[in-house]
Structures are given as C-alpha cells and as structure tokens.
C-alpha positions as CSV (number, residue, x, y, z in Angstrom):
1,M,13.6,4.5,-10.9
2,V,16.6,5.4,-8.8
3,T,19.2,2.7,-8.1
4,I,21.8,2.7,-5.3
5,S,24.3,-0.1,-4.6
6,N,27.4,-0.6,-2.5
7,G,28.4,-4.1,-3.6
8,I,26.6,-5.7,-0.7
9,L,23.1,-4.5,-1.2
10,T,21.2,-3.0,-4.1
11,A,18.1,-0.8,-3.6
12,E,15.7,0.7,-6.1
13,I,13.5,3.7,-5.3
14,D,10.5,4.7,-7.4
15,E,10.0,8.5,-7.9
16,T,6.2,7.9,-7.5
17,G,5.7,7.8,-3.7
18,A,9.5,7.7,-3.1
19,Q,8.8,4.1,-2.5
20,L,11.5,1.5,-1.9
21,S,10.8,-1.0,-4.7
22,R,13.7,-3.4,-4.5
23,L,16.2,-4.5,-1.8
24,A,18.5,-7.4,-2.7
25,D,21.9,-8.8,-2.1
26,R,23.9,-11.0,-4.5
27,D,21.6,-14.0,-3.9
28,T,18.3,-13.0,-2.5
29,E,15.4,-10.5,-3.1
30,Y,14.1,-9.4,0.3
31,L,11.4,-6.9,-0.7
32,W,7.8,-8.0,-1.6
33,N,7.3,-7.9,-5.4
34,A,4.0,-5.9,-5.4
35,D,2.0,-8.6,-7.1
36,P,-1.2,-6.8,-8.1
37,K,-3.3,-9.9,-7.5
38,I,-2.4,-9.7,-3.8
39,W,-1.0,-6.3,-2.7
40,A,0.3,-3.9,-5.4
41,R,2.8,-2.0,-3.3
42,H,6.3,-2.7,-2.0
43,A,6.9,-0.2,0.9
44,P,4.7,2.9,0.8
45,V,5.7,6.0,2.7
46,L,2.8,7.1,4.9
47,F,2.4,10.9,5.1
48,P,0.7,13.1,6.3
49,F,-1.7,10.4,7.6
50,V,-1.3,6.8,8.6
51,A,-3.9,4.3,7.3
52,R,-7.4,5.6,7.1
53,L,-9.4,8.5,8.4
54,P,-13.1,8.2,9.5
55,G,-15.1,8.7,6.4
56,Q,-11.8,9.8,4.6
57,Q,-12.2,13.2,6.2
58,Y,-10.7,15.4,8.9
59,R,-11.3,18.8,10.4
60,Y,-8.7,21.6,10.8
61,N,-9.3,25.2,11.8
62,G,-13.1,24.8,11.6
63,K,-13.1,23.3,8.0
64,M,-13.6,19.8,6.8
65,Y,-11.1,18.3,4.3
66,G,-11.3,15.2,2.1
67,P,-11.8,12.7,0.7
68,V,-8.2,11.7,1.6
69,K,-7.0,8.3,0.4
70,N,-5.5,5.7,2.8
71,H,-2.0,6.7,4.0
72,G,-2.4,10.4,3.0
73,L,-0.7,12.0,0.1
74,A,2.9,10.7,-0.3
75,P,2.1,7.2,-1.7
76,Y,0.4,8.9,-4.7
77,A,2.7,11.9,-5.2
78,D,5.5,12.5,-7.6
79,F,8.9,13.1,-6.1
80,T,11.9,15.0,-7.6
81,V,15.4,13.5,-7.2
82,E,17.3,16.2,-5.4
83,S,20.6,14.3,-5.0
84,H,21.8,10.9,-6.1
85,D,25.2,9.2,-5.9
86,T,26.3,5.6,-5.8
87,V,25.1,4.8,-2.3
88,S,22.5,7.4,-1.5
89,C,19.6,9.5,-2.8
90,T,17.2,12.2,-1.6
91,L,13.8,12.8,-3.1
92,L,11.5,15.8,-2.5
93,M,7.8,15.6,-2.7
94,D,6.2,17.7,-5.4
95,V,3.2,19.5,-3.7
96,T,0.5,20.4,-6.2
97,P,-2.4,22.8,-5.6
98,E,-4.8,19.8,-5.5
99,M,-2.7,18.3,-2.7
100,H,-2.7,21.7,-0.8
101,D,-6.5,21.7,-1.0
102,L,-6.5,18.4,0.8
103,Y,-3.8,19.3,3.3
104,P,-3.6,23.1,3.8
105,F,-0.1,23.4,5.3
106,D,3.1,24.8,3.7
107,Y,5.9,22.3,4.1
108,E,8.8,20.4,2.5
109,F,8.8,16.6,2.7
110,R,11.9,14.6,1.7
111,V,12.8,10.9,1.8
112,R,16.5,10.0,2.0
113,Y,18.0,6.5,1.4
114,V,21.6,5.7,2.3
115,L,23.4,2.3,2.0
116,Y,26.0,1.5,4.6
117,G,27.4,-2.0,4.7
118,N,24.5,-4.5,5.0
119,T,22.1,-1.7,6.1
120,L,19.7,0.6,4.3
121,N,19.1,3.7,6.4
122,I,15.9,5.7,5.6
123,S,15.0,9.2,6.8
124,Y,11.8,11.1,6.5
125,L,12.6,14.8,6.6
126,V,9.7,17.3,7.3
127,K,10.1,21.1,7.4
128,N,7.3,23.5,8.3
129,T,7.6,26.4,5.8
130,G,4.4,28.0,6.9
131,N,3.4,30.5,9.6
132,G,1.4,28.3,12.0
133,T,1.8,25.0,13.7
134,M,1.9,22.0,11.3
135,Y,0.1,18.8,12.3
136,Y,1.0,15.5,10.6
137,G,1.1,11.8,10.8
138,I,3.9,9.6,9.5
139,G,4.9,6.0,9.2
140,S,6.5,3.2,7.2
141,H,5.1,0.2,5.5
142,P,7.8,-2.1,4.0
143,G,6.8,-5.6,2.9
144,F,9.3,-8.4,3.0
145,N,9.3,-11.8,1.3
146,V,8.4,-14.7,3.6
147,P,9.7,-17.3,3.3
148,I,13.1,-15.8,2.5
149,A,14.6,-19.3,1.8
150,Q,12.8,-20.9,-1.1
151,N,12.8,-24.4,0.5
152,L,10.9,-23.1,3.6
153,K,7.4,-22.0,4.3
154,F,5.7,-19.0,5.8
155,E,5.0,-20.8,9.1
156,D,8.7,-21.6,9.6
157,Y,9.3,-17.9,10.4
158,S,8.6,-15.6,13.3
159,I,8.9,-11.9,14.1
160,E,11.1,-11.4,17.1
161,F,11.1,-8.2,19.3
162,P,14.3,-8.6,21.3
163,E,13.8,-5.3,23.2
164,A,10.1,-5.8,24.0
165,G,8.5,-4.9,27.3
166,D,4.9,-5.8,28.1
167,I,3.4,-5.4,24.6
168,M,-0.1,-3.9,24.3
169,S,-2.2,-4.1,21.2
170,R,-4.4,-1.2,20.1
171,Q,-7.9,-2.2,19.3
172,F,-9.8,-1.0,16.1
173,S,-13.4,-0.4,15.3
174,P,-15.1,-2.4,12.6
175,D,-14.2,0.2,10.0
176,R,-10.6,0.0,11.0
177,C,-10.3,3.2,12.9
178,A,-8.3,3.4,16.1
179,T,-10.1,3.2,19.5
180,D,-8.7,4.3,22.9
181,T,-8.4,0.7,24.1
182,D,-5.2,-1.4,24.4
183,V,-5.1,-5.0,25.5
184,P,-2.1,-7.2,26.4
185,Y,-0.4,-9.1,23.6
186,P,1.8,-11.6,25.3
187,L,4.7,-13.1,23.4
188,E,6.5,-16.4,23.7
189,D,10.3,-15.8,23.9
190,N,9.7,-12.3,22.5
191,R,8.4,-13.9,19.3
192,I,5.3,-13.9,17.2
193,P,5.2,-17.2,15.2
194,L,3.9,-16.3,11.7
195,D,0.6,-17.8,10.6
196,H,-1.5,-16.4,7.8
197,R,-4.6,-16.4,10.1
198,L,-2.9,-13.8,12.3
199,F,-4.0,-11.2,9.8
200,D,-7.6,-12.3,9.2
201,N,-8.8,-9.1,11.0
202,D,-6.2,-6.8,9.4
203,A,-3.1,-5.3,11.1
204,I,-1.9,-6.0,14.6
205,C,-0.8,-2.6,16.0
206,M,1.5,-2.7,19.1
207,R,3.3,-0.5,21.5
208,N,6.2,-1.4,24.0
209,T,7.8,-3.5,21.3
210,G,11.2,-1.8,21.8
211,H,12.7,-0.4,18.6
212,L,13.8,-3.6,16.8
213,A,11.8,-6.2,14.8
214,V,13.5,-9.3,13.3
215,I,12.0,-11.6,10.7
216,R,13.9,-14.9,11.3
217,T,13.7,-18.7,11.3
218,D,15.7,-21.3,13.1
219,K,16.0,-23.2,9.8
220,D,18.1,-20.7,7.8
221,S,20.7,-18.1,8.7
222,R,19.2,-15.2,6.7
223,R,17.1,-12.6,8.6
224,I,15.8,-9.1,8.2
225,E,16.2,-6.6,11.0
226,V,14.0,-3.4,11.0
227,R,15.1,-0.8,13.5
228,Y,12.8,2.1,14.3
229,P,14.3,4.5,16.9
230,D,11.9,6.7,18.8
231,T,8.8,5.2,17.1
232,P,6.0,4.4,19.6
233,W,4.0,2.0,17.5
234,C,4.8,-1.0,15.3
235,A,2.2,-2.8,13.2
236,I,2.5,-6.1,11.4
237,W,0.3,-7.0,8.5
238,H,-0.3,-8.8,5.3
239,K,-3.5,-8.8,3.2
240,P,-6.2,-10.3,5.3
241,Q,-7.6,-13.7,4.7
242,T,-5.0,-14.7,2.1
243,D,-1.9,-16.9,2.0
244,A,0.2,-14.0,0.8
245,P,4.0,-14.8,1.0
246,Y,5.1,-11.6,2.6
247,V,4.8,-9.7,5.9
248,C,5.0,-6.0,6.5
249,I,6.8,-4.4,9.5
250,E,5.2,-1.0,9.9
251,P,6.8,1.5,12.3
252,W,4.2,4.2,13.0
253,F,4.8,7.5,14.6
254,T,1.1,8.2,14.6
255,L,-2.0,6.0,14.7
256,P,-4.8,5.7,12.1
257,G,-7.8,8.0,12.4
258,K,-9.9,7.8,15.6
259,Q,-13.7,7.7,15.7
260,G,-15.1,10.8,17.2
261,I,-12.0,12.9,16.8
262,N,-12.0,14.7,13.4
263,D,-9.9,17.7,14.4
264,I,-6.3,16.8,13.8
265,A,-5.2,19.6,16.2
266,E,-6.9,17.5,19.0
267,R,-5.0,14.3,18.1
268,D,-2.5,13.7,21.0
269,D,-0.6,11.3,18.8
270,F,0.0,13.7,15.9
271,Q,3.4,15.2,15.3
272,R,3.6,19.0,15.6
273,L,6.1,21.4,14.0
274,A,6.4,25.1,14.8
275,P,7.1,27.5,11.9
276,S,10.6,27.0,10.4
277,Q,11.0,23.9,12.5
278,S,12.2,20.6,11.0
279,A,12.0,17.0,12.1
280,E,13.7,13.7,11.1
281,H,12.0,10.3,11.4
282,R,14.3,7.3,10.9
283,L,14.3,3.6,10.3
284,S,16.8,1.1,9.0
285,I,16.7,-2.3,7.4
286,T,19.6,-4.6,7.9
287,I,20.1,-7.8,6.0
288,V,21.9,-10.6,7.8
289,S,22.8,-13.6,5.6
C-alpha cells in the first residue's frame, strides 16, 4: 500500500490495480470501504475496457480474444511503484504474457496520484509502444460513502451536475451491453436526488452532464466534487437492489461493449493511439468540508 498525505488529505493506493483505497481528511473517511458483503472494491481503474463485453469476448484483426473480465485488465493487475514522494506517486502496470494474450497490443499504462490542497488529481497515462494503431477503453469507478455525515441518511443527499446541458441516458440491453439508444434524463435544479431504487436496474450512464459531479446535501457543509475534463460519459451506480451506503461517480471515456459490434477497431467510442503516441486522461476529487 502506498500512502501520500499533505496535512489536509491522506490517500492510500493499492499496488494491485493501482486502486485508490482510502481518501480522508482529519475527521472523515470519504471513500467506500470495500465491504465484501456488498461491493468489494473502492475505486477500480477501468482499462482497456469499460464494464463488460458481449460474451466476455471481442474481435481484433480477424481474431477473437477472451474471456475478458469486467473492466478489462487493470483491476486485476499488479503495478510497480515508479515514483513516490510525500504528496504524489506513479504506478506502472506489469504486463504479463497472459495479459498480452488477452489484449495483443504493446503499451505502457501508468496511473499517477497527486495531492494539491484539498484535491486529489488522478491521471491515466497511456503510451503505444507498438507498431500499429492501439485501440482501448478507459474509465474511472470511485465509490464514496453516502451519507458523509453520520447523523444523516442516503436520501438526504443528491448528485448535482452544475454544468449540465440536456442530459441523455444511454440505454442497455438485458445483459448490460450498450445499445445505440439515448433517452432524455431530465433533472430538477441540475440534481439527481439519491434513492437506493435508482440503481435497481444497474448503472445510469449519461452524456451532456458537463464535467463536474457533486455529492452534496443541504443538511451538512461537506461535499465531494468529482471533475472529469474531456470525458463524454458519466455513470452513477451502486450495487443494484441493495441499501448500500455508497455511490459511485464513474467518468467513462468509452462505453461498455455493444451488442453486434465485436471488432474493437469498429467502435467509434474507443480511444486510438498511433505508434509512439501518448495520451493522458484526467480526473480530480475535491473534498469541501
């Protein structure tokens, strides 16, 4: 476990999955505790796929690959700590031959965490070290304790999208693969009031949310702000049909697998990198208390 701290916030990062495993200030734990009876993760890094693929398989260059677990390879991979100081760390994914057999590209994938004041900045750094175009999906999945204040309840909170336009929600097939259909998802005062029943059918995946989601209540000053620049999709989720005391804010650069499109080179939402090209995908978590 890697720990960084600046006197305002403390973060812990697990070398397995490069997963943020703790985020706290002096008084409050903000990150979900990964209770195995409910959801045994804190904030998995989603790479090179987001969510699930149809039949856990995909096609590339005429060949089928799989089975691939949900969210790709990163959540299950070991990472090496490349650098670590008081307020920052960078972890590099260890790519094994078995992983290469499931995802046949040559690449480097790093996750960097930096504390600055009351904000944790997170970067996903991808470099194509191969000779052809690299296709990949990527996203974030941090879970946050709700309620934040112990004397409040889940339903006292809402998720606010201060920069939202006309939000559209992507529809999913019964096996939770993405379709091509979006429907309006109207908000009241740019907020989604939290209710456990929201997630009875799994995640709500939205576009046109702007680039900021805020978990907040009118009954307490503490709030969590998740900023996701240049990210087209934001999903919200907790384990379906439970009263789980957390909610995930999930900025996605790419969608889950689509029925009928197995070839990742045909996915218009996938990220593409030319040989020797690099990309950085960012998000930040700000704690306001």
